[in-house]
LOSEGU-349708 format. One record per atom (N, C-alpha, C, O, CB): x, y, z; residue in one letter. Coordinates in steps of 0.2 Angstrom, whole numbers, plus 5000, padded with zeros to 4 digits. Atoms other than C-alpha are relative to their C-alpha. Glycine has a CB too. Layout:
<pts>
XYZa/...
</pts>
This chain:
<pts>
500350054996x/409354935344x/500250025008x/500750035010x/500449934998x/499949984993x/409054965363x/500349945004x/500349895001x/499350025003x/499750044996x/409854875377x/499649935002x/499849885001x/500250035006x/500450054998x/408354765382x/499949954994x/499849894995x/499350025003x/500150045006x/408054705364x/500649964998x/500649904996x/499850054994x/499450045001x/409854655362x/500149945005x/500449895003x/500650055001x/499950054995x/409854555378x/499549944999x/499649885000x/499950035007x/500550055001x/408254465374x/500049974993x/499549934991x/499350035001x/500050025007x/408654435356x/500149924999x/499849894995x/500550044996x/499850075001x/409454265358x/499949965007x/500249915009x/500749994998x/500150034994x/408754215375x/499749934999x/499749895004x/499550055004x/500350075001x/407754065368x/500649954999x/500549895001x/499650004994x/499550055000x/409453985365x/500349985006x/500649935007x/500650034995x/499750014993x/410053995383x/499549975005x/499749955010x/500350075002x/500550024995x/408453945391x/499849934999x/499749914994x/499450054999x/500250075000x/408053765396x/499350005001x/499050045004x/500449965005x/500850014999x/406253705395x/499949995008x/500349965011x/499849944996x/500250004993x/405453725412x/499749945002x/499849915008x/499650065002x/500450064998x/404353575412x/500449944999x/500849944994x/499350004996x/499750065001x/404853395413x/499949974993x/500349944990x/499849955005x/500250025007x/403953355397x/500450044995x/500650014990x/499250014999x/499649965005x/404853495388x/500749985000x/501049984995x/500050075002x/499350025000x/406553435394x/500149934997x/500549924993x/500249995007x/500050075003x/406153255389x/499950014992x/500349974988x/499449955002x/500149995007x/405553315372x/500650034996x/500850014991x/499450054998x/499449975003x/407153425369x/500549955000x/500949954995x/500250065005x/499550055000x/408253275374x/499849954994x/500349934991x/499949965007x/500150055005x/407353155362x/500150044993x/500450004989x/499249985000x/499949975006x/407453285348x/500850014999x/501050004993x/499750075000x/499249995000x/409353315352x/500349934998x/500749934994x/500250025006x/499850075001x/409653125352x/499949984993x/500349954989x/499849955005x/500250025006x/408753105336x/500450034994x/500650004990x/499250014998x/499649965005x/409653245327x/500749975000x/501149974995x/500050075002x/499350025000x/411353175333x/500049934997x/500549924993x/500249995008x/500050075004x/410852995327x/500050014993x/500449974989x/499549965003x/500149995007x/410353055310x/500650034997x/500850014992x/499450054998x/499449975002x/411953155309x/500549954999x/500949954994x/500250065004x/499550055000x/413053005313x/499849954994x/500349934990x/500049965006x/500250045006x/412052895300x/500250034993x/500550004989x/499349985000x/499849965006x/412253025287x/500750014998x/500950004993x/499650075000x/499349995001x/414053055290x/500349934998x/500849934995x/500350025007x/499750065002x/414352865289x/499949984993x/500349964990x/499749945005x/500150015007x/413552855272x/500450044996x/500750024991x/499350024998x/499649965004x/414553005266x/500749975000x/501149974995x/500050075003x/499450034999x/416152925273x/500149944996x/500649924992x/500249985007x/500050065005x/415752755264x/500050024993x/500349994989x/499449965002x/500049985007x/415452845248x/500750034998x/500950014993x/499450064999x/499349985001x/417152935249x/500549944999x/500949944995x/500250055005x/499550065000x/418052775253x/499849964994x/500349934991x/499949955006x/500250045006x/417052685239x/500350034994x/500650004989x/499349994999x/499849975005x/417552815227x/500850004999x/501149994994x/499850085000x/499250005000x/419452815232x/500249924998x/500649914994x/500350015007x/499950075001x/419352625231x/499949984992x/500349954989x/499649955004x/500150005007x/418652635213x/500550034996x/500750004991x/499350034998x/499449975004x/419952755207x/500649965001x/501049954996x/500150075003x/499450055000x/421352635214x/499949944996x/500449924993x/500049985007x/500150055004x/420552495205x/500150014993x/500449974989x/499349975002x/499949985007x/420452585189x/500750014998x/501049994993x/499650074999x/499349995001x/422252635191x/500449944999x/500949934995x/500350055005x/499650075000x/422852455194x/499849974993x/500349944990x/499849965006x/500250035006x/421852395179x/500350034994x/500550004989x/499249994999x/499749975005x/422452525168x/500849994999x/501049984994x/499950085001x/499350025000x/424252495173x/500249934997x/500649924994x/500350015007x/499950075002x/424052305170x/499950004992x/500349964989x/499549965004x/500250005007x/423252345153x/500650034996x/500850004990x/499450034998x/499549975003x/424652455148x/500749965000x/501049964995x/500250075003x/499450054999x/426052335154x/499949944995x/500349924991x/500149975007x/500250065004x/425152195144x/500150024993x/500349994988x/499349985001x/499949985007x/425052305128x/500750014998x/500950004993x/499650075000x/499349995002x/426852355129x/500449944999x/500849944995x/500350045006x/499650065001x/427452175131x/499849974993x/500149924991x/499849965006x/500350035006x/426352125115x/500250044994x/500150024989x/499349995001x/499849965006x/427052265104x/500549974996x/501049954999x/500150075002x/499450025003x/428152215090x/500650045001x/500550105001x/499849994992x/499449965000x/429952265091x/500250015008x/500850035009x/499950064997x/499850004993x/429952255110x/500249945002x/500049895001x/499350025005x/499750064998x/431052135118x/499549955004x/499249985009x/500650015004x/500350054997x/430251975124x/500449975006x/500950005007x/499749944996x/499750024994x/430651885140x/500649954998x/501149955002x/499649965005x/499450045002x/431851765130x/500550034997x/501050004994x/499749944996x/499549965003x/432851905123x/499950014992x/500350044989x/500749965001x/500149995007x/432151885105x/499550064999x/499150085003x/499749944997x/500449955002x/431252015096x/499449974995x/499649934992x/500350064996x/500650035004x/429551985087x/499950054995x/499750114996x/499449995004x/500249955005x/429252065070x/500550044997x/500550044991x/499450045002x/499549955002x/430652185068x/500749985003x/500849965008x/499850075001x/499350014997x/432552165069x/500350075002x/500250124999x/500549984994x/499749944997x/433452295080x/500749995000x/501049945003x/499750015007x/499350005000x/435252335077x/500250055005x/500150115005x/500350014993x/499749954995x/436152405092x/500750005000x/501049954999x/499749975007x/499350005001x/437852465092x/500350065003x/499950115004x/500349994993x/499749944998x/439152595098x/500450034994x/500649994989x/500549985006x/499649965006x/440052725087x/500550055004x/500350075009x/499550034995x/499549954998x/441552835089x/500050064995x/500150044989x/500749975002x/499949955005x/441653005081x/500750014998x/501150025003x/499750075002x/499350005002x/443253015071x/500250074998x/500750105001x/500249964994x/499949935002x/443153185063x/499350045002x/498850025001x/500250014993x/500649964999x/441953325068x/499950054995x/499350084994x/500150045007x/500149965006x/442253435052x/500149964994x/500549914994x/500550065001x/500050035007x/442053385034x/500750024997x/500950084997x/499550024995x/499449985003x/443753375026x/499950024993x/499449994989x/500549945000x/500149985007x/443953465009x/500549964996x/501149974996x/500250085000x/499650055004x/444553334997x/500450044994x/500950014992x/499649954997x/499649965005x/445153464984x/500650025002x/501150024999x/499650064997x/499449974998x/446453534995x/500549945002x/501149965003x/499950045006x/499650054998x/447153365000x/500449974995x/500849934996x/499649945003x/
</pts>
């Protein structure tokens, strides 16, 4: 690539329109592209916020349903301290011997 071709390659990007009508047209096109970009960005941002809000709502409802399901299961303690459906025996124990004794030798 020779030197003059390299210099003139992107010259259209640096050059402003010479006529007043060309400058006004470039300004109108630039403002229109900018406005469309802002509107499109606002729609994308609203969609992302809506998706996050929907995920949060699903998580809240799922947690509420799981909590409700756990409280209605039989055998789970109710708020008044009673159990529904099954009796649960709770107690402590102490290990007295860790090895089996041989009764024949005793």
